[in-house]
N, C-alpha and C positions, 0 to 999 in steps of 0.2 A: 506493502498500499504505500506508492508514495505521495510526497504535496505534505505533511509535517510540516517543515522547515520554512522558516518567512525568514528573506534580511538578504541581503547576500555577503556586507563585513558581519553588524554583530547577525551573527546565527540563532535565529530563538527553533530547538525545534521540542513538541513536547508529546509523549508518547503515556497508556494507560487508558484505561478503561472506568465508565461506571459501575461497572460493580467490578469490579478486577482485584482484585490486592490493591494495587499504589496505581497513583497521576504521576507524571516529572515534569520534568523542563531540562537540555541542554541547552545551556551559550554557552556560542565558540566566536570567539572576537571580540569582546566583552576582553576588556586596558588592563595591562598589570597592575595592582598598584590601587585598586580604586578599593576605599575602605568600605567595607559592607557593615551598612546597619540593619540586623538582624528585627531587631523591636520596628522600623519601619518596614522592613516583606513583611512582618507581619500580621502587621495593622492592615493593612495595601488588603490579604489576602482575608482579613475576616469583615474587610466591607461587603464582598464577592460572596460570606460563608452561607449557606441558608439555614434556614432555621431563626433567624435574625429578626422579623420580627410577625402579625400577621397577615401582613403580604405574601411573603417569604412559603415557601417550601417548610414544611419540620423537621426535615427530612435534617439530623441529626449532626454533623462533623465536626470536629475540633479546626480540624484542615492544620493541623500542628508543622510548616514547612521544616524541614531537614534539606541542611545544604552534607553533600559526600560527598564533592571533588571541586579543586579546585581553589578553593582557599587557606591560606595559612598567615595563622599570626591576623584571626578577619581582614586580608587582601587580597582583593582576584589575584591569581599568581599569572595569567595568561593562559593559563591550561580550558579546554573545561568545564565551566562552571554549573555542577547542574549542583541539582536540587529532586526531594519525594514527597508528595501526601500522600501516607494510609491510607484509607478511608474504610470508615469503620461501622457505618449506621448501614451496609445495604440490606434491604430486604427484598431479595427475587425471587420468592416469590410473590411477588407482587407481580411481576410480571406471564408470572405460569401459565397462563392464563392465550399473550399472544406469539406463541411457537412457532404456532400454524394460522395465526393473525396477523396483517394489514393492520396499520396506525392508520389515519389519514392523516391527509398532509406532513407523519414523519419519516425517516429516512429504513425504514423498515422494507419496502416493496425496492427504490433504485438500490440499497446496494443487496440485498440477493437478487438483486439483476446483473448487475456488475460484480462480485463475488464468487455466487455463488453456495453464498453460505453467509451466515451472522450472527450475531450475536444479541439476544429478543432483549436481554439482561438489559434493559434500562436503556435504551440503545447501543449500549459495546459504547463502538467507538464514535458516533456521530450526539454522543453523548455532550450536554453542556455542562455536566462537572468536569470540561475538558481545561474547559477555560481556564479553571486555577491555578494551572503551570501558565498559562497565556500571563496571567497579571503576576505570578512569582517574575519571568518576569522580565515585564512591563516594572515594579520599580527599582531590579531593578538599575534599569533603563535610568529609573527617573530621578540615578543618584549621579547619572554623568551622566544628563539633559542638567541639575542641578547646578555642575560646576559651569556651566559657559549662561547659567543665570536664565533656559524657560524653564518653563513650566506645563504643566499638559490637564488640563483641565473639566468639570464633561457637568449636567446637571441634568433630568429632567426637565423637557416643557414638556411636553403635553401627552396625557391616558385619556386614550378612546377622542373624547368630542371636547375634553374640555382641557386648552389651548392654555400657557402665559405666555403674557401681549406684553409684555415689558423685553425691550428692547439690549445688547448683550451690556451694554453699558453702562444700563439703568442695577445692572444686578451686582448681589452683593457673594461672592462664593462663599462666606466666612457661611454663611445661611443652610449650604446644603447638604452636612450634615444633622442638620438638628431636628430633621423632621426622614418616620422611615420611606420616603417616596423623595426622598434628595429631588426635590424641589426649594429653591434659591425662596421664593413665594410660601411664605408660611399659612395664608387665606388661601391658594389657592392647591396645596401641598395637599389641605384639607379635606375638596373638595374630591382634590384623585382619589386621597386614604377613600375615603368616603363609596366615592364609583367600584375601587375594584376591590374591596371585603361586598359591596354588596353581587357584585358580581361571582365573587369565589362563595357566596355561602347559594348561588344558584345554579352550584357546579359547571361552570361555562368559566370563560377564558374571556382576555382580551389584550387589545396591544399602545403601541406611546412613541414616541416618539425622546431621543434624545439626544442635546448641543454641546457641541468641541469645541475649546475653543485651546490654541495653544500659542502661548505667551510668551515675547521673549525669544523665539525663532530668527536669529537673523539675514540674513539675504543677503543669496543662495547657490541656498542648499533646495538641491534636484536635478534626478538625471534624464536631461529630455535625448530620445525621441517617444521609447514606451516606459523608461520608468520614469515619467514628471511628478513630481511630486505628488500633487492629491492621485495621482490613479493609482500610484501606492497606497498610497492614505487609502481609497474607493478599494480597493484587495484589500489595508487588515483591517476593515469595517466588513467588509455584506462577505469573509468565512466569521463570523461571527453566528452562533448558529441565532435563528426567529431572525436575522437581520435581511427586510426585502429591498428597504433601498436608500442609499449613499449623498448627501450633496455637498457643495461647498458654496462659501461663498453666496450669490446672491438666488442659485441652484434655478427649481423649475419658473421660484415667482422674475428670477430675471427675465425673459420673455413679453411680459407682459410693460417691462421698459422700451424708451428707440435708445440709443446710439449715444444720444446727447447726455440723457439721464443714467445714464450703466457705468459710463469711463468713468474712471477712477484719479483723478490731475493731479501730478504730484508734484511740491511746496514744498519749503526748506526751513525742516521747522527745532530749534535749537542745535541749530550746526548737523540735522541729520535728512536724508530728505526722503518725506513721507506723504500720507498719497490725503486726499483730504478726505473722500469717503471711501466704500473700502468693499465696494461690491464682489470682489473678485478672491477676496474670502483670504490675501497673505499670499497670494499667488497670479505670478502671470511667468504662462512660455510654458509651467508645465515647473518653474523655477519662483520659491517665497522671494513675496517685497518685501521683507521687517516688520511687518503690520501680525498684526493677530488673524495665526490663521482658523477662521472656524468653517464649521458643516455640520450637519446635524441625519441622528443615525434610524431611520427607522425602523425598527422590531414588529415585530403579524401578532396575535394573538395565543399563545400557543398552543401547542398543538395538542396534548391528553388536555378530551374534557372527559368531570367530571357525570353527563348526560350522555342517554345510551346515543351510535353513532354508525347507519348503515354502512360495510366496507365488504372485501372479500379476503379471502382465505387465503392460503400456498396452494389449496387440491378446487382454486376454480370457483369455493359453491360463496355464495351470500350468502354473511353474516349479518353480529348484530353485536356492536363492539364497547365498551366502557371502559374505564380509565381506575384506579385504583390505587391505594398509596397514595404519597406526598406528592402534592406537585403545584409551580407558583405558579397563580392565576393574571401574574402581568410577568414580565418576566423585567421589566424597565428597569426595577429600583436598585437593583440587584447589577442587572446591566450598564451600571454608570462606570465604577472600580474594568470591563474590560476594555470600559471604549478608552479609558483613561489609558490604561495599558498594553492598549496598537496603536493605538497615537505619542508615545511614549518609543516604546517601541523601532520605528519606521522612522519617527524623526534621529529619531539616535541614529538609528544605524546611518540614514544619507551627514546622519554631522559626519558623523568616518567616515564615508565616502570621500563624505569637500575637501577633506583635509589632503588624499593621493591627486587633487587636479589639475592641481598648480602652480606652478614653484613661482620660491619668491624671487626677489632679484638679488638677495647677497649670495645664493645655491645657484645662478647665470655660473 
């Protein structure tokens, strides 16, 4: 099964399944000498951990991170950095009725068609449990970015039809972690939480949108033509489970504007070239321009329902299927740290790539 690695210099490879012994990550290309803060790494993973509130799955996992290689005296050695999380609360019996059934909108059918064999316990490799390993890598990437004054931030901006209408410059990011849905506006957050709870009690699920911001990114990151920065960000986000859409800058809304409205004029402010507006989302020609990089990620409603659904089984027979066990009624609150992690991994990779793209004058 190829396709488990992301990045070219800062390479992240994840492994493991939802109901296997463990999940883990190998990071190759991490610079030597980086001081690893285990508490910061664990804090990031805890933000994604299941069972953290009434609007998330009640699966109980400590998600304790264990580094097993690439560290000496708390610093990276330049060798592959690897870490694992042991699975502790699998209930494989909750999936015993699915061995011969294909769950609607899950990867059951497609995995069976591609590999001829699949792990029916929680979806195996296709489970979102894998994303905990990405968050570990993202936390390491954040430590790299911090040294360059770069930070990746994200928050829930929509659940169902409930939207946060405030603009980004009005956001108080210190409020994101103050409520269980991770929306920086307490009033809107309550409406979102009430909706998710009502949907949960009805045995159903709902989708939402996460908005991401990358601050402090220098101009010049990105590799034309096929490795444009927004293309790699798009791939990073679209690789996350349940993601159905990605847009950056003005996104799809930009089609309603004329060029004279949409262009971002350059000005000099405090000795720096900047743009008056930021419809470009901080990226032009596939390369960062020094403004905040802004993007949005759309998540579908979770496919596992506690309601009966019509489907077909492996024998081609029509069947009625109903979810059992513990599942998220809406994934966006737990997906915020995943979005931040994938953004950090992408920017760290391009930051390291950029160090090799040009020679300094004194090197010629």
